[in-house]
N, C-alpha and C positions, 0 to 999 in steps of 0.2 A: 504494500500500500504506500502510495506517495504521501508526502507530508501534507499536500493540498487536500487530498482525499480525507486524511485524518482531521484536518482543520474543518472541512465541510461537515464531516460526521459529528464533530464536537459542537459545531454551530447548530446543526439540526437537533441534536440532543438537548442543547440549552433551550432552544425555542420550544420544543415539545415539553420539557420539564417545566418551563415557565408557564406554558399554557395549562398544564395539569394543576400547577399551584394556583393559578388564577381561577380555574374551575372549582377547586377545593375551597378556596376562599369565598367564592360566590355561594356555594352550597352551604358553607358554614354560616354565612350571613343570613341565608334563608332559614336555616334551622334555628338560629338565634331569634329571628323575627317571629317565627312560629311559636317558640317557647314564650317570648315576651307577651304574645297575644293571649295566652291562657294561664300564665303563672300569676299567683298572688303571693304577697309576702308570707312566709311561713310554709309554703308548699314544698320547698326543697331544702333538705338538710343533708349535708355531706359529713360523714364520719371518716376522718382522714388520719394519715400517719405523717409524721415529720419527714420520713425518709422515702416516701412514696412518690415516684416520678409521675405516676398516673394521676395522683391527687393534685400535683402541681399543674399538670396539663388541664385537668378538669376545672380547677380553680381559675386558671388563666382564661380558659374559654368562656366560662360563665361570666367572669368580670368583663372581658372584652365585648361580649354580646349583651352586656347590661341585664343579665338575668338575675333577679334577686334570689339569694340563697343564704342559708346560715351554715356554719361549719364548726365542728369541734375536732379536737385532736386526741386520739386515744392514749398517747404517751403522757399527756399533761392534764387530762381531765378525767377523773375517776368515773363520773357519771357517763361520760362519753364511752369509755372502755366498757362499762357495764352494759350500756345499750348495744354496743358493737357485739359483745358476747351473746347477749340475749337474742340478737337478730341472726345469729349463726356464725358471725365473725370469720368468714372465709377469706377476706382480704380487703384491702382498701384501694380505691374509695368504695365505701358502701353508701348508697344514697337512700334516703327515706323520702319518698315522693307521696305526699298526702297520706302518710302512714304506712305505705307499702315499701318493702325493702327491695332494692335493686343492687346487685353486685356489679361493680364497675360503673363506668360512665359512658353512656351512649345518648347523645342528644335526641335522637329519634325515639328511643325507648322512653325517655323522660317525657317527651311531648305526647306520646301515646297514652302514658299513664295520666297525664294532666287532662287529656281530652275525654277521659271516661267519666 
């Protein structure tokens, strides 16, 4: 392969990946808008861990999309740890959406739970 072919391939990959990122960003915004339309304060509670990267991502996404939620941390809040254990404690984040437990964070699943 010639260096020009490699450069062309790299440029194509960059454009494709940039387009994918743009589509994901648009979808993320649409999911955030859908959640904001149905969520009320107190509907979403996230039981998280200080070392959980998925908690960090969920927190950032909810904040970026301006979706109201509350959060507690199982390492620093005994009541939070007790609730986490009572709900099965399989991992973090654990979301409590209108009283129902969801393992992990999926905006679509949260929206579906709020629409019921």
